[in-house]
C-alpha positions as CSV (number, residue, x, y, z in Angstrom):
1,K,0.0,0.0,0.0
2,A,2.8,2.4,0.9
3,A,4.6,1.7,-2.3
4,A,1.5,2.3,-4.4
5,A,0.8,5.6,-2.5
6,S,4.4,6.7,-3.2
7,R,4.1,5.9,-6.9
8,A,0.8,7.8,-7.1
9,G,2.4,10.8,-5.4
10,R,5.3,10.8,-7.9
11,R,2.9,10.8,-10.8
12,R,1.4,13.9,-9.4
13,G,4.9,15.5,-9.2
14,W,4.9,15.7,-5.4
15,G,7.1,14.1,-2.7
16,W,5.7,11.7,-0.2
17,E,5.0,14.4,2.4
18,G,3.2,16.5,-0.2
19,G,3.6,20.2,-0.6
20,Y,7.1,20.2,-2.1
21,P,7.7,19.5,-5.8
22,E,10.3,16.8,-6.5
23,I,13.7,17.9,-7.7
24,V,14.0,17.3,-11.5
25,K,16.3,14.4,-11.9
26,E,18.1,15.6,-15.0
27,N,21.7,16.7,-15.6
28,A,22.8,17.0,-19.2
29,L,26.5,17.4,-18.3
30,F,26.4,14.3,-16.2
31,E,24.9,12.3,-19.0
32,R,27.3,13.6,-21.6
33,Y,30.3,12.9,-19.3
34,Y,29.5,9.3,-18.4
35,R,28.2,8.4,-21.9
36,E,31.6,9.5,-23.3
37,L,33.6,7.6,-20.6
38,R,31.6,4.4,-21.3
39,I,31.6,3.1,-17.8
40,V,28.1,1.6,-18.5
41,P,28.0,-1.4,-20.8
42,E,26.6,-0.9,-24.2
43,G,22.9,-1.1,-24.3
44,E,22.4,-0.5,-20.6
45,W,22.4,3.3,-20.5
46,E,18.6,3.7,-20.1
47,P,18.3,1.1,-17.3
48,F,21.3,2.8,-15.6
49,M,19.7,6.3,-15.7
50,A,16.3,4.8,-14.7
51,A,17.8,3.2,-11.6
52,L,19.4,6.5,-10.6
53,R,16.0,8.2,-10.7
54,E,14.4,5.7,-8.4
55,P,14.6,6.0,-4.6
56,L,17.3,3.9,-2.9
57,P,15.9,0.8,-1.2
58,A,16.1,0.8,2.6
59,T,18.7,-1.7,3.8
60,L,19.9,-2.9,7.1
61,R,22.5,-5.2,8.6
62,I,21.9,-7.3,11.7
63,T,24.8,-7.0,14.1
64,G,26.5,-10.3,13.9
65,Y,29.9,-11.8,14.4
66,K,29.9,-13.8,11.2
67,R,30.2,-13.1,7.5
68,Y,27.4,-12.0,5.3
69,P,24.8,-12.7,4.1
70,E,23.8,-15.7,6.3
71,E,20.5,-13.7,6.5
72,L,22.3,-10.8,8.3
73,A,21.9,-8.2,5.6
74,W,18.4,-7.3,4.3
75,H,16.9,-4.9,1.8
76,T,13.4,-3.9,0.7
77,N,12.2,-2.0,-2.4
78,L,10.6,0.5,-0.1
79,S,12.5,3.8,0.3
80,R,13.4,5.1,3.8
81,K,11.0,8.0,3.3
82,I,8.1,5.5,2.9
83,L,9.2,3.5,5.9
84,R,9.3,6.7,7.9
85,K,5.9,8.1,6.8
86,S,3.6,5.2,6.1
87,P,1.1,4.5,8.9
88,Q,1.0,0.8,7.8
89,L,4.7,0.5,8.5
90,E,4.7,2.4,11.8
91,K,5.3,-0.6,14.0
92,F,8.1,-1.9,11.8
93,H,9.7,1.6,11.7
94,Q,9.6,1.8,15.5
95,F,11.3,-1.5,15.6
96,L,14.1,-0.3,13.3
97,V,14.7,2.9,15.2
98,S,14.7,1.2,18.6
99,E,16.9,-1.7,17.6
100,T,19.3,0.7,15.8
101,E,19.7,2.9,18.9
102,C,20.7,0.0,21.1
103,G,23.2,-1.4,18.6
104,N,21.4,-4.5,17.3
105,I,21.0,-3.4,13.7
106,S,22.8,-0.9,11.4
107,R,20.7,0.9,8.8
108,Q,23.4,1.0,6.2
109,E,23.4,1.2,2.5
110,A,24.2,-2.2,0.8
111,V,27.2,-1.0,-1.1
112,S,28.6,0.6,2.0
113,M,28.9,-2.8,3.5
114,I,31.4,-4.0,0.9
115,P,34.7,-2.2,1.8
116,P,34.9,-3.7,5.4
117,L,34.2,-7.2,3.9
118,L,37.0,-6.9,1.5
119,L,39.4,-5.9,4.2
120,N,39.3,-9.5,5.4
121,V,39.6,-8.6,9.1
122,N,40.7,-11.0,11.8
123,P,40.3,-10.3,15.6
124,H,44.1,-9.7,16.0
125,H,44.4,-7.0,13.4
126,K,45.3,-3.4,14.1
127,I,43.0,-1.3,12.0
128,L,42.9,2.3,10.9
129,D,39.7,3.8,9.5
130,M,41.0,7.0,8.0
131,C,37.8,8.9,7.2
132,A,35.4,7.1,9.4
133,A,32.4,9.4,10.1
134,P,29.5,8.7,10.3
135,G,30.6,5.2,11.3
136,S,28.6,2.5,9.6
137,K,31.8,0.8,8.2
138,T,33.5,1.4,11.6
139,A,30.7,-0.6,13.2
140,Q,31.3,-3.5,10.8
141,L,35.0,-3.5,11.6
142,I,34.3,-3.6,15.4
143,E,32.0,-6.5,14.8
144,M,34.7,-8.4,13.0
145,L,37.1,-7.9,15.8
146,H,34.6,-9.5,18.2
147,A,34.1,-12.5,16.0
148,D,34.6,-14.8,19.0
149,M,32.1,-13.6,21.6
150,N,33.9,-15.6,24.3
151,V,37.0,-13.3,24.0
152,P,36.2,-10.1,25.9
153,F,39.4,-8.4,24.8
154,P,40.5,-9.3,21.2
155,E,44.1,-8.5,20.4
156,G,43.2,-6.1,17.6
157,F,41.7,-2.6,17.7
158,V,40.1,0.0,15.5
159,I,41.4,3.6,15.4
160,A,38.6,5.6,13.8
161,N,39.6,9.0,12.5
162,D,37.8,12.0,11.0
163,V,38.9,15.5,10.2
164,D,35.6,17.1,11.2
165,N,35.4,17.6,14.9
166,K,31.6,17.6,15.0
167,R,31.3,14.5,12.9
168,C,33.7,12.8,15.3
169,Y,30.9,12.9,18.0
170,L,28.5,11.3,15.6
171,L,31.1,8.6,15.1
172,V,31.4,8.2,18.9
173,H,27.6,7.8,19.1
174,Q,27.6,5.1,16.5
175,A,30.6,3.2,17.8
176,K,29.3,3.3,21.4
177,R,26.3,1.2,20.5
178,L,28.5,-1.8,20.1
179,N,30.1,-1.6,23.5
180,S,33.6,-2.5,22.6
181,P,36.8,-1.8,24.6
182,C,38.8,-1.9,21.3
183,I,37.7,1.3,19.6
184,M,39.3,4.8,19.7
185,V,38.0,7.9,17.9
186,V,40.6,10.5,16.9
187,N,40.4,13.9,15.2
188,H,43.0,14.5,12.5
189,D,43.5,15.5,8.9
190,A,43.7,12.0,7.3
191,S,46.3,13.2,4.7
192,S,48.8,14.0,7.5
193,I,47.6,11.7,10.3
194,P,50.5,11.2,12.7
195,T,52.6,8.2,13.0
196,L,52.0,6.5,16.3
197,Q,54.4,4.6,18.6
198,I,53.8,1.5,20.7
199,D,56.0,-0.1,23.4
200,N,57.2,-3.6,22.6
201,N,58.9,-5.0,25.7
202,G,60.5,-1.7,26.6
203,R,61.4,-0.8,23.0
204,K,59.6,1.9,21.1
205,E,58.3,0.9,17.7
206,V,56.3,2.6,15.0
207,L,52.7,1.4,14.9
208,F,52.0,-0.1,11.4
209,Y,48.4,-1.2,10.7
210,D,47.4,-4.6,9.4
211,R,44.3,-3.2,7.8
212,I,43.4,0.3,6.6
213,L,40.0,1.5,5.4
214,C,40.5,4.5,3.1
215,D,37.0,5.6,2.3
216,V,37.9,9.1,1.1
217,P,35.7,12.2,0.7
218,C,34.3,12.2,-2.8
219,S,31.9,14.0,-5.2
220,G,29.2,11.4,-4.3
221,D,27.5,10.9,-7.7
222,G,27.0,7.3,-6.7
223,T,24.5,8.5,-4.1
224,M,22.1,10.3,-6.5
225,R,19.3,7.9,-5.4
226,K,19.3,9.1,-1.8
227,N,21.0,12.5,-2.1
228,I,18.8,14.1,-4.8
229,D,20.6,17.5,-4.5
230,V,23.5,15.9,-6.4
231,W,21.3,16.0,-9.5
232,K,21.3,19.8,-9.7
233,K,24.8,20.4,-8.1
234,W,26.8,17.8,-10.1
235,T,29.7,19.1,-12.1
236,T,33.1,17.7,-13.1
237,Q,34.7,20.5,-11.0
238,N,34.0,18.5,-7.8
239,S,36.1,15.6,-8.9
240,L,38.9,17.8,-10.1
241,Q,39.1,19.6,-6.7
242,L,39.0,16.4,-4.7
243,H,41.5,14.3,-6.7
244,G,44.6,15.8,-5.0
245,L,43.2,15.3,-1.5
246,Q,42.1,11.7,-2.2
247,L,45.6,10.9,-3.5
248,R,47.3,12.5,-0.4
249,I,45.0,10.5,1.9
250,A,45.6,7.2,0.1
251,T,49.4,7.9,0.1
252,R,49.4,8.5,3.8
253,G,47.4,5.3,4.3
254,V,49.9,3.1,2.4
255,E,52.8,4.7,4.3
256,Q,51.2,3.5,7.6
257,L,50.3,0.1,6.3
258,A,52.3,-2.9,7.5
259,E,54.1,-5.0,4.9
260,G,51.7,-7.8,3.9
261,G,48.8,-5.6,5.0
262,R,45.7,-4.7,3.1
263,M,44.2,-1.3,2.4
264,V,40.8,-0.8,0.8
265,Y,40.4,2.4,-1.1
266,S,36.7,3.3,-1.8
267,T,34.4,6.1,-2.9
268,C,30.7,6.6,-3.6
269,S,31.6,8.1,-6.9
270,L,31.7,6.6,-10.4
271,N,34.3,9.0,-11.7
272,P,37.6,7.6,-12.8
273,V,39.4,10.9,-11.8
274,E,38.6,10.0,-8.2
275,N,39.0,6.3,-8.7
276,E,41.3,4.6,-11.2
277,A,43.4,7.8,-11.6
278,V,44.2,7.8,-7.8
279,I,45.0,4.1,-7.8
280,A,47.1,4.3,-11.0
281,S,49.1,7.2,-9.7
282,L,49.7,5.4,-6.3
283,L,50.8,2.2,-8.1
284,E,53.1,4.1,-10.4
285,K,54.8,6.0,-7.6
286,S,55.1,2.9,-5.4
287,E,57.6,1.3,-7.8
288,G,56.3,-2.2,-7.1
289,A,55.7,-1.7,-3.4
290,L,51.9,-2.0,-3.9
291,E,49.8,-4.5,-5.7
292,L,46.1,-4.5,-6.7
293,A,44.6,-7.6,-5.2
294,D,42.3,-9.8,-7.3
295,V,39.2,-10.1,-5.1
296,S,36.8,-11.3,-7.8
297,S,36.1,-14.5,-5.8
298,E,35.7,-13.0,-2.4
299,L,32.2,-11.7,-2.9
300,P,30.5,-14.3,-5.2
301,G,27.0,-12.8,-4.9
302,L,28.1,-9.3,-6.0
303,K,27.7,-8.0,-9.6
304,W,30.4,-5.5,-10.5
305,M,32.2,-3.9,-13.5
306,P,36.0,-4.1,-13.8
307,G,38.1,-1.0,-13.6
308,I,38.8,0.9,-16.8
309,T,42.2,1.8,-18.2
310,Q,41.4,4.7,-20.5
311,W,39.5,7.9,-19.7
312,K,39.5,11.6,-20.5
313,V,39.3,14.7,-18.2
314,M,36.6,17.3,-18.6
315,L,36.3,20.8,-17.2
316,K,33.0,22.1,-15.9
317,D,32.5,24.0,-19.2
318,G,32.4,20.7,-21.0
319,Q,35.9,21.0,-22.5
320,W,37.7,17.6,-22.8
321,F,41.4,16.8,-22.5
322,E,42.9,13.4,-23.4
323,A,46.4,13.9,-22.0
324,W,48.4,16.3,-19.8
325,K,50.3,17.7,-22.7
326,D,47.0,19.0,-24.1
327,V,46.2,21.1,-21.0
328,P,46.9,24.8,-21.5
329,S,49.0,26.5,-18.8
330,N,46.1,28.5,-17.5
331,R,44.2,25.3,-16.8
332,Q,47.1,23.5,-15.1
333,T,46.0,24.5,-11.6
334,Q,42.6,22.8,-12.1
335,I,43.9,19.7,-13.9
336,R,46.9,17.7,-12.7
337,P,49.1,15.1,-14.5
338,T,47.9,12.4,-12.1
339,M,44.4,12.7,-13.3
340,F,45.2,11.1,-16.7
341,P,45.5,7.4,-17.5
342,I,49.0,5.8,-17.8
343,K,50.1,5.8,-21.5
344,D,52.9,3.2,-21.1
345,E,51.3,-0.1,-22.1
346,E,53.7,-2.2,-20.2
347,K,53.2,-0.2,-17.0
348,L,49.5,-0.3,-17.5
349,K,49.5,-4.1,-17.9
350,V,51.4,-4.6,-14.7
351,M,49.0,-2.4,-12.7
352,N,45.9,-4.7,-13.4
353,L,43.5,-1.8,-13.1
354,E,40.7,-4.2,-14.2
355,R,40.9,-5.6,-10.7
356,C,39.2,-2.5,-9.4
357,I,35.5,-2.9,-8.7
358,R,32.8,-0.4,-9.9
359,I,29.2,-1.1,-8.8
360,L,26.5,0.3,-11.0
361,P,23.0,1.0,-9.5
362,H,20.9,-0.9,-12.1
363,H,22.7,-4.2,-11.7
364,Q,21.5,-5.0,-8.2
365,N,19.3,-2.1,-7.2
366,T,21.9,-0.3,-5.1
367,G,23.9,2.9,-5.0
368,G,27.0,3.5,-7.2
369,F,30.3,2.6,-5.7
370,F,34.0,2.1,-6.4
371,V,36.4,-0.2,-4.5
372,A,40.1,-1.1,-4.9
373,V,42.1,-3.5,-2.6
374,L,45.8,-2.8,-2.3
375,I,48.4,-5.1,-0.8
376,K,51.7,-3.7,0.5
377,K,54.6,-5.8,-0.7
378,S,57.5,-3.7,0.6
379,P,58.2,-0.2,2.1
380,M,57.3,2.8,0.0
381,P,60.3,3.9,-2.0
382,W,60.4,7.5,-0.7
383,N,60.4,6.1,2.9
384,K,63.5,4.0,2.0
385,R,65.2,7.1,0.6
386,Q,64.2,9.2,3.5
387,S,65.5,6.6,6.0
388,K,68.9,6.5,4.1
389,L,69.1,10.2,4.1
390,Q,68.4,10.5,7.8
391,R,71.1,7.9,8.6
392,K,73.7,9.8,6.5
393,L,72.8,13.1,8.1
394,S,73.1,11.6,11.6
395,Q,76.5,10.1,10.7
396,R,77.8,13.5,9.7
397,T,76.4,15.3,12.7
398,G,76.8,12.5,15.2
399,D,73.3,13.2,16.5
400,I,71.3,10.0,16.5
401,S,68.3,11.6,18.2
402,E,67.9,14.0,15.2
403,S,67.3,11.1,12.9
404,V,64.8,9.4,15.2
405,A,62.9,12.7,15.8
406,A,62.7,13.2,12.0
407,A,61.4,9.7,11.6
408,E,58.8,10.0,14.3
409,D,57.2,13.3,13.3
410,G,54.4,11.7,11.4
411,S,55.9,11.9,7.9
412,V,58.0,8.8,7.4
413,E,58.4,5.2,8.4
414,I,61.4,4.0,10.3
415,I,63.1,1.4,8.0
416,E,66.1,-0.5,9.2
417,E,68.7,-1.1,6.4
418,P,72.3,-2.2,6.5
419,P,74.8,0.7,6.3
420,D,76.5,1.3,3.0
421,A,80.0,0.0,2.5
422,E,81.3,3.4,1.8
423,D,80.1,6.9,2.5
424,K,81.0,9.3,-0.3
425,E,80.7,12.2,2.1
426,S,79.1,15.4,1.2
427,K,78.4,14.9,-2.5
428,E,76.2,11.8,-2.0
429,T,74.5,13.4,1.0
430,Q,73.7,16.5,-1.1
431,H,72.5,14.2,-3.9
432,L,70.1,12.5,-1.5
433,L,68.9,15.8,-0.2
434,N,68.1,17.0,-3.7
435,A,66.5,13.7,-4.7
436,E,64.3,13.7,-1.7
437,S,63.3,17.4,-2.3
438,E,62.4,16.6,-5.9
439,Q,60.4,13.6,-4.8
440,S,58.4,15.7,-2.4
441,K,57.7,18.4,-5.0
442,K,56.8,16.0,-7.8
443,D,53.1,16.6,-8.5
444,G,52.8,17.7,-4.8
445,V,50.9,14.6,-3.8
446,C,52.8,11.4,-3.6
447,G,55.9,12.1,-1.7
448,P,55.9,12.1,2.1
449,P,53.3,14.6,3.3
450,P,54.6,17.8,4.8
451,C,55.2,17.8,8.5
452,K,52.4,19.6,10.3
453,K,52.1,20.6,13.9
454,M,49.0,19.1,15.4
455,K,46.2,21.7,15.3
456,L,43.4,21.2,17.8
457,F,39.9,22.3,17.0
458,G,36.5,21.8,18.6
459,F,36.0,20.9,22.2
460,K,38.9,20.4,24.6
461,E,38.6,16.8,25.7
462,D,39.2,15.7,29.3
463,P,42.4,13.7,29.8
464,F,42.5,9.9,29.9
465,V,44.0,8.8,33.2
466,F,44.7,5.2,33.9
467,L,44.4,3.9,37.5
468,S,47.7,3.4,39.2
469,E,48.8,0.0,40.5
470,D,48.1,1.1,44.1
471,D,45.0,3.2,43.5
472,P,42.8,2.8,46.7
473,L,39.7,2.9,44.5
474,F,40.2,-0.6,43.2
475,P,40.5,-3.0,46.1
476,P,36.9,-2.5,47.4
477,I,35.6,-3.1,43.8
478,Q,37.7,-6.2,43.5
479,K,36.5,-7.6,46.8
480,F,32.9,-6.7,46.4
481,Y,32.5,-8.5,43.0
482,A,35.2,-11.2,43.7
483,L,37.0,-10.3,40.5
484,D,39.1,-13.0,39.0
485,P,42.9,-12.5,39.5
486,S,43.2,-12.4,35.7
487,F,41.1,-9.2,35.6
488,P,43.3,-6.5,33.8
489,K,42.9,-3.7,36.3
490,M,45.7,-1.7,34.6
491,N,43.3,-1.2,31.7
492,L,40.9,0.9,33.8
493,L,40.8,4.6,33.2
494,T,38.9,7.7,34.2
495,R,38.4,11.1,32.5
496,T,39.5,13.3,35.3
497,Q,42.7,14.2,37.1
498,E,41.1,16.0,40.1
499,G,38.1,15.4,42.4
500,K,36.1,12.2,42.7
501,K,36.2,9.7,39.9
502,R,32.6,9.4,38.7
503,Q,32.9,6.8,35.9
504,L,35.4,4.0,35.3
505,Y,36.1,3.0,31.7
506,M,38.0,0.1,30.2
507,V,40.2,-0.4,27.1
508,S,42.1,-3.4,25.8
509,K,45.8,-3.6,26.7
510,E,46.7,-2.8,23.1
511,L,44.8,0.4,23.1
512,R,46.3,1.2,26.5
513,N,49.7,0.9,24.9
514,V,48.7,3.3,22.2
515,L,47.2,5.9,24.6
516,L,50.2,5.9,26.9
517,N,52.8,6.3,24.2
518,N,51.0,9.0,22.0
519,S,49.4,11.5,24.2
520,E,51.3,14.4,22.5
521,R,50.8,13.1,19.0
522,M,47.0,12.6,18.7
523,K,43.8,14.2,19.6
524,V,41.6,11.5,21.2
525,I,37.9,12.2,21.2
526,N,36.7,9.1,22.9
527,T,37.8,5.6,23.8
528,G,36.9,2.9,26.3
529,I,33.7,1.3,27.5
530,K,32.0,2.3,30.7
531,V,32.1,-0.5,33.2
532,W,31.3,1.1,36.6
533,S,29.5,4.2,37.8
534,R,29.8,5.8,41.2
535,N,26.7,5.4,43.4
536,S,27.0,7.1,46.7
537,D,24.3,4.7,48.2
538,G,26.7,1.8,47.6
539,E,29.4,3.0,49.9
540,Q,27.5,1.9,53.0
541,F,27.4,-1.6,51.5
542,G,31.1,-1.9,50.8
543,C,31.5,-0.6,47.2
544,A,30.9,2.9,45.8
545,F,30.6,1.7,42.2
546,R,27.7,0.0,40.6
547,L,28.0,-2.0,37.4
548,A,27.1,-0.3,34.1
549,Q,25.1,-2.2,31.5
550,E,27.3,-0.9,28.6
551,G,30.2,-2.9,29.9
552,I,28.6,-5.9,31.5
553,Y,29.4,-8.4,28.7
554,T,33.0,-7.3,28.9
555,L,33.1,-7.6,32.7
556,Y,30.9,-10.6,33.3
557,P,33.7,-13.3,32.6
558,F,35.7,-11.8,35.5
559,I,32.9,-11.5,38.1
560,N,32.6,-14.4,40.6
561,A,30.1,-12.9,43.1
562,R,26.8,-11.1,43.3
563,I,25.4,-13.1,40.3
564,I,21.7,-14.0,40.6
565,N,20.2,-16.5,38.2
566,V,16.6,-15.5,37.2
567,C,13.9,-17.2,35.2
568,I,12.1,-15.8,32.2
569,E,9.2,-14.5,34.2
570,D,11.6,-12.6,36.5
571,V,13.2,-11.0,33.5
572,K,9.8,-9.8,32.3
573,V,9.1,-8.2,35.7
574,L,12.5,-6.5,35.8
575,L,12.1,-5.0,32.3
576,T,8.5,-3.9,32.6
577,Q,8.4,-2.5,36.2
578,E,10.5,0.3,37.5
579,N,11.4,-0.9,41.0
580,P,9.4,-4.1,41.7
581,F,9.1,-5.5,45.2
582,L,10.8,-8.8,45.9
583,S,7.4,-10.4,46.3
584,K,6.9,-10.0,42.5
585,F,9.7,-12.5,41.8
586,S,9.8,-16.3,41.8
587,S,10.4,-18.1,45.1
588,E,13.8,-19.3,43.8
589,T,15.0,-15.7,43.1
590,H,13.6,-14.6,46.5
591,K,15.7,-17.2,48.2
592,R,18.9,-16.3,46.3
593,V,18.8,-12.6,47.3
594,K,17.6,-13.1,50.8
595,D,21.0,-13.4,52.4
596,L,22.8,-11.2,49.8
597,A,24.1,-7.8,50.9
598,M,22.4,-4.8,49.2
599,G,24.0,-3.1,46.3
600,S,24.8,-3.7,42.7
601,I,24.2,-7.2,41.3
602,V,24.3,-9.2,38.0
603,L,21.0,-10.7,36.9
604,K,21.6,-13.7,34.6
605,Y,19.1,-15.6,32.5
606,E,20.2,-19.0,31.2
607,P,17.9,-20.6,28.5
608,D,16.2,-23.9,29.4
609,L,17.0,-26.3,26.6
610,S,14.1,-28.5,27.8
611,K,11.7,-25.7,26.9
612,P,12.4,-24.9,23.3
613,D,9.4,-22.5,23.1
614,T,11.1,-20.1,25.6
615,L,13.8,-17.6,24.9
616,Q,16.9,-19.6,23.9
617,C,19.7,-17.0,24.3
618,P,21.3,-15.9,27.6
619,I,20.8,-12.4,29.0
620,V,23.0,-10.5,31.4
621,L,21.5,-7.5,33.1
622,C,22.9,-5.0,35.6
623,G,20.7,-4.6,38.6
624,W,20.3,-3.3,42.1
625,H,19.3,-5.2,45.2
626,G,17.5,-2.9,47.6
627,K,16.0,-3.6,51.0
628,T,12.7,-4.8,49.7
629,S,13.1,-4.7,45.9
630,L,15.1,-5.6,42.8
631,R,15.6,-3.3,39.8
632,A,17.4,-3.5,36.5
633,F,19.6,-0.6,35.2
634,V,19.0,-1.1,31.5
635,P,18.5,1.6,28.9
636,K,15.0,1.9,27.4
637,N,15.7,0.6,23.9
638,E,17.7,-2.3,25.3
639,R,14.7,-3.2,27.5
640,L,12.4,-3.1,24.4
641,H,14.8,-5.4,22.6
642,Y,14.8,-8.0,25.3
643,L,11.0,-7.8,25.6
644,R,10.6,-8.3,21.9
645,M,12.8,-11.4,22.1
646,M,10.5,-12.8,24.7
647,G,7.4,-12.1,22.6
648,V,6.1,-9.2,24.7
649,E,4.2,-6.5,22.6
650,V,6.0,-3.2,23.0
651,F,4.5,-1.2,20.1
652,K,2.8,2.1,20.9
653,A,0.9,3.7,18.0
654,K,1.9,7.2,17.1
655,R,4.4,7.5,19.9
656,K,5.3,11.1,20.6
657,E,7.5,11.2,23.6
658,E,10.7,11.1,21.7
659,N,12.1,11.5,18.2
660,F,15.0,9.1,17.4
661,E,15.0,9.6,13.7
662,S,17.5,12.4,13.4
663,K,20.1,10.5,15.3
664,T,19.7,7.1,13.7
665,E,19.3,8.1,10.1
666,E,21.9,10.9,9.8
667,G,24.7,8.5,9.7
668,D,23.1,5.6,7.7
669,Q,23.8,3.5,10.8
670,D,23.1,1.3,13.8
671,S,22.4,-2.8,15.0
672,T,19.8,-6.5,16.2
673,K,19.8,-10.0,17.2
674,N,16.2,-10.4,16.2
675,A,15.2,-12.5,13.2
676,I,13.2,-10.4,10.8
677,G,12.9,-12.8,7.9
678,H,9.1,-12.8,8.3
679,V,8.8,-9.1,7.4
680,P,7.0,-9.0,4.0
681,G,9.0,-7.4,1.2
682,W,12.5,-8.0,2.7
683,E,15.1,-10.2,1.0
684,T,18.7,-11.1,2.0
685,A,21.2,-8.8,0.3
686,A,23.2,-10.4,-2.4
687,I,26.6,-10.0,-0.7
688,S,28.5,-13.0,0.6
689,S,32.0,-13.7,1.8
């Protein structure tokens, strides 16, 4: 019904809400440009344009710690606008919003799910997400780290970066839904993101990442189905202005990639100036250090077009150029040599640009997208030269620290090489200096990025302070909850240096290492998962800190006391009543809490395998045992989630008390453990791994 109403509205020339004429989905320059470039197979132009004019299907991804699809990614032919406005779909829409907010589903475009899948992440990988906001891909990466739910602290971590301070807080909101101690959000210009250090048994080492997601800012013409403003604003100028930045970011990414590591470069643009041109330039300057991976077999359900090897460059006035030599001097600030295809046939053959992936909207009813997967075979050539230069300079000056400082300023890798047999003194040193200078100047994009002092914008963040070995705060907590001796107390931190500590957070030991060794190098917006909150009422019972629901699944494996097993009926009471009396609970629960001291507790539900009709997944809730009552400290949307799982009706028609939509849909994001296969019109997305 909703789809029919939408079609009728479009025939009348009005949007779903009514009152506003639809934007005319025509752009002659766009059609001329892409027809000429022939990125669309012959005979498919009309279906391609027709797909671009249709609203993008609503898609979602169920938070899971497995690969897709396995019925974890779903799409419908209904647009998000129809889902939001249709009275017939109100109940389903409330489900989506609520489950998104508590981290059980992510409302994410189908093609956006592809780059993290192609990163091939394992739980031990150190991952950098260079341009992470709003965070849907970051959420996928976090899920992959936690593939084994029995390991509370995987060895790997995600450092999620964004240059926009305000968008960093959206990123924090999205990442926090997944309650991971292995995520850090930082605020830097990705093209000059600093090199970090870690401590390896007392020896400082440069942090190289096993996996890097380089989803760069782009012109976004692949998003025309959802961002209809692109129709009237599209021009080739956008791509020309972004190309240099994209190449600088990608260059900085491969510099920080570990040898043998994998970097995925992606855009939501179809334009080769932003795609193949960037990859080709990067491959050429790498001198064999990088290789385009063949990932054609890694996503067997995905339909895609191979990368192209020939293209032209167009100015916004429609003027074409086939090669750099054709560009007049007055246009050479707008057009750069790296925007053109490689003419050397031998070089072109070795690059294997056909291994790039371009996704066209009409092939699988998606947005448009571009992905390239790069493998780092050896250090970047300019880093080798830079390291050699530093060594020679330090030999001449006798100042080793100068070389180390230069290597750690965020612009180069530290590469250990055997010393030369002979030092030809000043002439060779000068030659190296000149060579390095020329490399840096060449095209202004692919040498080591210029050294930049860290500029801090936006809010001034509170410091991250780890608890000391002898902090008096911890022993009462350890005793009260009978924490296992293996509990990593050194990973506890607070956000204050003075006064009472209100909240205690926790990070993995690997992120602790990063934080302790890079406080002057990076601007950290947020990290850690909240595990305890101060509760003054608890002091009289022996512990001033109550458990926080956000961190309970991380803490639970270490807690050996104050755990109360409850039945399914008890869970319903806890989640539907604010502060129920003990008399409301089962006699077994009543007996278990009778002799237990008041204060924070863990409420654990274990499924009864002999009763297959009851809820068959375990639930762990944070609670409070009062003098005459028990209560659960669980956020509203999480309560709704558990109640849905137990078959309790939670839908309220035309709910007005709060508006979740702006938060949950702004970033195309969020996550559920519910099965939704019964929802009419939904199908599993054709993505597999």
